[in-house]
C-alpha positions, 0 to 999 in steps of 0.5 A, spaced: 499 500 500 505 505 501 509 502 495 502 503 491 501 511 494 508 512 493 508 510 485 501 515 485 504 521 488 511 520 483 506 519 477 502 526 479 508 529 480 512 527 474 505 529 470 505 536 473 513 537 471 511 535 464 504 539 464 509 545 467 514 543 461 509 543 455 506 550 457 513 553 458 515 551 451 508 553 449 508 560 452 515 561 449 514 559 442 507 563 442 511 569 445 518 568 441 515 568 435 511 575 435 517 578 438 521 575 433 518 578 428 517 585 430 524 586 431 525 584 424 521 589 422 523 594 427 530 593 424 528 593 418 524 600 419 531 603 423 535 601 416 530 605 413 530 612 416 538 611 416 537 609 409 536 616 405 538 624 407 531 626 408 529 621 414 535 624 417 534 631 416 527 632 417 525 632 425 518 627 425 523 622 422 529 623 427 523 622 433 520 616 429 527 613 429 528 615 436 522 612 439 523 605 434 530 605 436 528 605 444 522 600 442 527 596 439 532 596 445 526 594 450 523 588 445 531 585 446 532 586 453 525 584 455 525 578 451 532 575 454 530 577 460 523 572 458 528 566 455 532 567 462 526 566 466 523 560 462 530 556 462 530 558 470 536 562 469 537 566 475 542 571 475 546 576 480 543 582 482 548 587 479 547 583 472 540 582 473 539 590 475 543 592 468 539 589 464 532 591 468 535 598 468 537 598 461 529 596 459 527 601 464 530 606 461 528 604 454 521 603 456 521 610 459 523 613 452 517 611 449 512 615 452 516 622 452 518 621 445 510 620 443 509 627 446 514 630 442 511 628 437 505 630 439 507 637 440 511 637 433 505 636 430 502 641 434 506 646 432 506 644 424 498 645 424 497 651 429 504 655 427 505 653 420 509 660 419 514 658 424 514 651 424 521 651 420 524 655 424 521 652 431 522 645 429 529 644 427 534 638 426 537 642 432 532 643 437 529 636 435 536 634 437 536 638 444 529 635 445 531 628 445 537 630 449 533 632 454 527 626 453 533 621 455 537 626 461 530 625 464 529 618 463 536 616 465 535 621 472 530 616 474 534 610 472 539 613 476 535 615 482 532 607 482 540 605 482 542 609 488 535 606 492 537 599 490 545 600 492 542 603 499 538 597 500 543 593 498 548 596 503 543 597 509 541 589 509 546 586 506 544 579 502 546 574 497 548 577 491 545 570 488 537 571 485 533 565 487 528 568 483 527 570 475 530 576 473 525 583 472 523 590 473 519 587 479 525 583 482 529 589 483 524 594 487 527 593 493 525 596 500 520 601 500 523 606 498 524 603 491 516 601 491 514 609 492 518 612 487 516 607 482 509 609 483 510 616 484 514 616 477 509 612 474 503 617 475 506 623 474 509 621 467 502 618 466 498 624 468 503 629 464 504 626 458 497 624 457 495 631 459 500 633 453 497 629 448 490 631 449 492 638 449 495 637 443 490 633 440 485 639 442 489 644 439 489 641 433 482 639 433 480 647 434 486 649 428 482 645 423 476 648 424 479 654 423 478 658 416 485 659 415 488 653 416 489 647 410 483 643 411 487 636 409 493 637 413 489 639 419 485 633 418 492 628 417 495 631 423 489 630 427 488 623 425 496 622 427 496 625 434 490 621 435 494 615 433 500 618 438 494 618 444 492 611 443 499 608 442 502 613 448 496 609 452 499 602 450 505 604 453 504 607 459 500 601 460 507 598 460 509 603 466 503 600 470 505 593 469 509 593 475 504 595 480 499 591 476 503 585 478 505 587 485 498 588 487 495 581 484 501 578 487 497 578 495 491 575 492 493 570 486 497 564 486 503 564 483 502 560 477 496 564 475 500 571 477 506 567 471 500 566 466 498 574 467 505 576 466 506 571 460 499 575 457 501 582 459 508 582 456 504 581 450 500 586 450 503 591 454 510 590 451 510 587 445 504 589 441 504 597 442 512 596 440 510 592 433 504 597 431 510 603 432 513 600 425 506 598 422 503 605 423 508 610 421 511 605 416 505 603 413 501 610 412 507 615 411 507 615 404 515 617 403 517 611 408 512 606 406 516 605 398 522 605 401 520 600 408 517 594 403 523 595 398 528 593 404 523 588 407 522 584 400 529 583 399 530 581 407 525 577 407 527 574 399 535 573 401 532 570 408 528 565 403 535 563 400 538 560 406 532 557 409 
């Protein structure tokens, strides 16, 4: 009887392990394939934006390059951390801290760049005569530097809070859990700062983009404004607003998971994290290339040319 019970327990344990392994393989395949596809499209889009002088010397294309660069870096880093989690690779806190902070930096760049892109469209519609003097390549570069500096300051503060916690409460540098942005939020001060900064970015970016949209709407009804240009700018700002909403959801990813972890089981939390990873991280970063690459009449033919060329080269090696 004892042998039968042990055998039954062993069979149940083996079945659970097999189901867990099968679930990890299925999830990693379903998530990894679209992520690799997005990385391929984003990489082609980045190459496209550096291939022509008109893209390198136009402010909105420079801002688009900055947005896509941050999105591509974030996709690569999050996919790397996801593969490490699936393979049960637990790095040290310094290694995880570097990966998480770089991903956090790239994640903060996207919404701030979208705000600058909305303001650029607002100036183009509401102040068309001054657009060429206000939105120059030099001013665009300054705006990008400010965006990166502000985001880097946020990351620096988080690093200092992390180091302060590790020095105050010494512990093993080897992690016992998967590497993620949540796992390096150690101590109450890090959690408070994360919520405060997330709320500030969410509110300020939302207000800036909404005001730009309202300004473009008002200008579109003005008799002195080019109706076609204003209508196109209004749709562009509306797309910025929708994408900003999806992007800002990624800044809410950490607080959502932390809140759910207190009431749900770990297995359910892992499944929710996988679903949120697809819809909050991968999907918005894929939409950037598709929306701006296919809508823009200047980018579309060049992008399609390079995509077709690269796909034809890949097909020769398959």
